[in-house]
PAZAPA-4460 file (N, C-alpha, C; in steps of 0.05 Angstrom, whole numbers, plus 32768, in hexadecimal, padded with zeros to 4 digits):
% residues 130
    n_x    n_y    n_z   ca_x   ca_y   ca_z    c_x    c_y    c_z   seq   type   mol
   8010   7FE8   8000   8000   8000   8000   8011   8019   8000     1      M     A
   8029   8018   800C   803A   8030   800E   8048   8036   7FF4     2      A     A
   8049   8023   7FE1   8058   8028   7FC9   804E   8041   7FBC     3      K     A
   8061   8051   7FB2   805B   806A   7FA4   8052   8080   7FB6     4      N     A
   8052   807D   7FD0   804C   8092   7FE3   8066   809D   7FEE     5      N     A
   8068   80B8   7FED   8080   80C5   7FF7   8079   80D6   800F     6      T     A
   8089   80D3   8024   8085   80E2   803D   809C   80F5   8041     7      V     A
   8096   810E   8046   80A9   8122   804E   80AC   8122   806C     8      L     A
   80C4   811C   8076   80CA   811C   8092   80DB   8134   809A     9      C     A
   80D0   8145   80AB   80DE   815D   80B4   80E4   8157   80D2    10      I     A
   80FD   8151   80D7   8105   8147   80F1   8122   814B   80F5    11      H     A
   812B   8150   810E   8147   8154   8114   8158   813C   810B    12      R     A
   814C   8124   810D   8159   810C   8104   8145   80FC   80F3    13      D     A
   8142   8104   80DA   812D   80F7   80CA   8131   80D9   80C6    14      P     A
   8149   80CF   80C8   814E   80B3   80C5   8142   80A3   80DC    15      E     A
   813B   80B1   80F1   812D   80A3   8108   8113   8096   80FE    16      E     A
   8108   80A0   80E8   80EF   8096   80DE   80F3   8084   80C6    17      W     A
   810A   8077   80C4   8111   8065   80AE   80FD   804E   80AB    18      A     A
   80EE   8048   80C0   80DA   8033   80BE   80C6   8039   80A7    19      L     A
   80C1   8052   80A3   80AF   8059   808D   80BA   804F   8072    20      L     A
   80D5   8052   806E   80E2   8048   8056   80E0   802A   8055    21      R     A
   80E5   801D   806C   80E3   8000   806D   80C7   7FF6   8066    22      E     A
   80B3   8005   806C   8097   7FFD   8066   808F   8005   804A    23      K     A
   80A2   8010   803A   809C   8015   801E   8097   8032   8016    24      G     A
   8098   8044   8029   8094   8060   8023   80AE   806C   8019    25      Y     A
   80AC   807E   8006   80C3   808E   7FFE   80C6   80A5   8012    26      G     A
   80DF   80AB   801A   80E3   80C1   802D   80F2   80D8   8020    27      L     A
   80E9   80EF   8026   80F7   8108   8020   80FC   8114   803B    28      V     A
   8115   811B   8042   811A   8123   805D   8127   813F   805F    29      T     A
   8121   814C   8075   812C   8167   807B   8130   8168   8099    30      A     A
   8144   8177   80A2   814A   8179   80BE   813F   8192   80CB    31      T     A
   8132   81A3   80BA   8126   81BC   80C5   810E   81C4   80B3    32      N     A
   80FE   81D6   80BE   80E6   81DE   80B0   80EA   81EB   8095    33      G     A
   80FD   81FD   8093   8101   820C   807A   810A   81F9   8064    34      S     A
   811C   81E6   806A   8124   81D2   8056   810C   81C0   804F    35      D     A
   80FC   81B9   8063   80E5   81A9   805E   80D1   81B6   804C    36      G     A
   80CC   81D0   8050   80B9   81DF   803F   80C4   81E1   8022    37      L     A
   80DE   81E4   801F   80E9   81E5   8004   80E5   81CA   7FF6    38      R     A
   80EA   81B4   8005   80E6   8199   7FFA   80C8   8195   7FF3    39      L     A
   80B6   819E   8004   809A   819B   7FFF   8092   81A8   7FE4    40      L     A
   809E   81BF   7FDE   8097   81CD   7FC5   80A5   81C1   7FAD    41      M     A
   80BA   81B1   7FB1   80C9   81A6   7F9A   80C5   8188   7F96    42      S     A
   80B7   817B   7FA8   80B3   815E   7FA6   8096   8157   7FAA    43      H     A
   808B   8145   7F9B   8070   813C   7FA1   8071   812A   7FBA    44      P     A
   8061   8131   7FCE   8060   8121   7FE7   8043   811B   7FED    45      V     A
   803F   8104   7FF9   8024   80FB   8000   801D   8100   801D    46      D     A
   8031   8104   802E   802C   8109   804A   8045   8117   8055    47      A     A
   8042   8124   806C   8058   8132   8079   8059   8129   8096    48      V     A
   8071   8124   80A0   8076   811F   80BD   8087   8136   80C6    49      V     A
   807D   8145   80D9   808D   815C   80E3   8091   815A   8101    50      V     A
   80A9   815E   810A   80AF   815E   8126   80A8   8179   8131    51      E     A
   809C   817A   8149   8094   8193   8154   80AD   81A5   8158    52      Y     A
   80C3   819B   8162   80DB   81AA   8165   80F0   81A0   8151    53      C     A
   80EE   81A7   8138   8100   819E   8123   8116   81B2   811F    54      A     A
   812C   81AF   812D   8142   81C2   812A   813A   81DD   8134    55      G     A
   813F   81F1   8124   8138   820D   812C   811A   8213   8125    56      R     A
   810C   8200   811A   80F1   8205   8111   80DC   81FE   8125    57      S     A
   80C6   820D   8125   80AF   8207   8135   809D   81F6   8124    58      D     A
   8099   81DC   812B   808A   81CA   811B   806D   81D3   8116    59      G     A
   8061   81E1   8129   8046   81EB   8125   8045   8200   810E    60      A     A
   8059   8211   810D   805A   8225   80F8   805F   8218   80DD    61      V     A
   8071   8204   80DD   8076   81F5   80C4   805D   81E7   80BB    62      V     A
   804E   81DA   80CD   8036   81CD   80C6   8021   81E0   80BA    63      A     A
   801F   81F8   80C5   800D   820C   80BA   8015   8213   809D    64      E     A
   802E   8217   8099   8038   821E   807E   8033   8207   806A    65      E     A
   8037   81EF   8073   8032   81D7   8062   8014   81D6   805B    66      I     A
   8003   81DA   806F   7FE6   81D9   806B   7FDD   81EE   8057    67      R     A
   7FE9   8206   8058   7FE2   821B   8045   7FEC   8214   8029    68      R     A
   8004   8209   8027   800F   8202   800D   8003   81EA   8000    69      A     A
   7FFD   81D5   8010   7FF2   81BC   8006   7FDD   81B2   8019    70      R     A
   7FC5   81BD   8018   7FB0   81B7   802C   7FA7   8199   802B    71      P     A
   7FAB   818C   8015   7FA2   8170   8013   7FB6   815C   801F    72      Q     A
   7FCE   8164   8025   7FE3   8152   802F   7FE0   814E   804D    73      V     A
   7FDC   8135   8056   7FDA   812F   8072   7FF4   8135   8081    74      P     A
   7FF1   8140   809A   8008   8147   80AA   8007   8139   80C4    75      I     A
   801D   812B   80CB   8020   811E   80E5   8035   812E   80F5    76      V     A
   802E   8136   810D   8041   8143   811E   804C   812F   8132    77      M     A
   8066   8130   8136   8073   811F   814A   807D   8131   8160    78      V     A
   8075   812B   8179   807D   813D   818F   807B   812F   81AA    79      A     A
   8088   813B   81BD   8085   8133   81D9   806D   8143   81E2    80      D     A
   8056   8137   81E8   803E   8146   81EF   8042   815A   8206    81      P     A
   8055   8156   8217   805A   8169   822D   8062   8184   8222    82      V     A
   8071   8184   820B   807B   819D   8200   8068   81AA   81EC    83      E     A
   8051   819E   81E7   8040   81A6   81D1   8028   81B6   81DA    84      L     A
   8026   81D0   81D3   800E   81DF   81D8   7FF7   81D6   81C6    85      P     A
   7FDF   81D7   81D0   7FC8   81CE   81C0   7FC6   81DC   81A5    86      Q     A
   7FCD   81F5   81A3   7FCB   8204   818A   7FDD   81F8   8175    87      A     A
   7FF2   81E9   817C   8004   81DD   8169   7FF7   81C8   8158    88      A     A
   7FDF   81BF   8160   7FD2   81A9   8151   7FBE   81B4   813C    89      L     A
   7FBB   81CE   813A   7FA8   81D9   8127   7FAB   81D0   810A    90      R     A
   7FC3   81CD   8101   7FC7   81C7   80E4   7FCF   81AA   80DF    91      S     A
   7FCF   8199   80F3   7FD7   817D   80EF   7FBF   816A   80EF    92      V     A
   7FC3   8153   80E2   7FAE   813F   80E2   7FAF   812C   80FA    93      D     A
   7FC7   8128   8104   7FC9   8117   811B   7FE4   811C   8129    94      T     A
   7FE5   8114   8143   7FFD   8117   8153   8007   80FB   815B    95      L     A
   8021   80F7   8159   802E   80DF   8163   8041   80E7   8179    96      V     A
   803E   80DB   8190   804F   80DF   81A7   806B   80D3   81A0    97      D     A
   8080   80E2   81A4   809B   80D7   819E   80A0   80BD   81AC    98      K     A
   8096   80BB   81C4   809C   80A3   81D4   808E   808A   81C9    99      S     A
   807A   808D   81B8   806C   8076   81AC   807C   8067   8198   100      E     A
   8090   8074   818C   80A2   8066   817A   8099   8066   815D   101      G     A
   80A9   805A   814D   80A6   805B   8130   808E   804C   8125   102      T     A
   8086   8037   8132   806F   8028   8128   8055   8038   812A   103      H     A
   8053   8049   813F   803B   805A   8141   803C   806F   812B   104      F     A
   8054   8079   8125   8056   808D   810F   804E   8080   80F5   105      L     A
   8059   8068   80F0   8052   805A   80D7   8034   8056   80D5   106      W     A
   8027   804D   80EB   800B   8048   80EB   7FFB   8062   80E6   107      A     A
   8003   8078   80F1   7FF6   8091   80EC   7FF7   809A   80CF   108      A     A
   800F   8098   80C3   8013   809F   80A7   8002   808D   8096   109      V     A
   8004   8073   809B   7FF6   805F   808C   7FD8   8064   808D   110      H     A
   7FCD   8068   80A4   7FB0   806D   80A7   7FA8   8087   8099   111      F     A
   7FB7   809C   809C   7FAF   80B6   808F   7FAF   80B3   8070   112      L     A
   7FC3   80A6   8065   7FC4   80A2   8048   7FAE   808F   803F   113      L     A
   7FA8   807A   804E   7F92   8068   8046   7F77   8077   8048   114      A     A
   7F73   8087   805C   7F5A   8096   805F   7F57   80AA   8048   115      A     A
   7F6D   80B6   8040   7F6C   80CA   802A   7F64   80BC   8010   116      R     A
   7F6F   80A4   800C   7F68   8095   7FF3   7F4B   808D   7FF3   117      R     A
   7F40   8085   800B   7F24   807D   800D   7F11   8094   800A   118      L     A
   7F19   80AC   8011   7F07   80C2   8010   7EFF   80CA   7FF4   119      R     A
   7F10   80C5   7FE1   7F0B   80CD   7FC5   7F0A   80B6   7FB2   120      C     A
   7EF5   80B3   7FA5   7EF3   809F   7F8F   7F00   80AB   7F77   121      S     A
   7F05   809C   7F61   7F10   80A8   7F49   7F00   80C0   7F3E   122      P     A
   7EE6   80C0   7F44   7ED5   80D6   7F3B   7ED6   80ED   7F4E   123      A     A
   7EE6   80EA   7F64   7EE8   8100   7F78   7ED2   8100   7F8D   124      G     A
   7EC1   80EB   7F8D   7EAC   80EB   7FA1   7EB4   80DB   7FB9   125      R     A
   7EAA   80E2   7FD0   7EB0   80D4   7FE8   7EA5   80B8   7FE7   126      S     A
   7EB5   80A5   7FF0   7EAC   8089   7FF2   7EAB   807F   800E   127      V     A
   7EB3   8090   8022   7EB1   8087   803E   7E94   808A   8047   128      L     A
   7E8B   8077   8055   7E6F   8078   8061   7E71   8077   807F   129      R     A
   7E62   8087   808C   7E61   8086   80AA   7E49   8077   80B3   130      C     A
***
């Protein structure tokens, strides 16, 4: 299912999330928000993983800029919830606690991309039923 899906990882140590690559996702990586935003504009990506404290960048601000530039791209924020103000979650689709590890991150990315595929049929109509 992950084949042909590319994830932009904005993280101080993006290789920490190499499990995504092992699960078949293509990774585009940046160690700070400004580099991540440049990559977002120059590479097609299907999802973004952004660390709340990615280098000198504020992950919440980066997520807002990503949402403005590419509103359809799902965003996963990785953070220690103790350091995270509630307002930081405005522009993200889900939060993964750093302590939960890489399998929770993979599951969040996998779920968001699967849900996005299910929401739109080839004709652009919703196929999810509640």
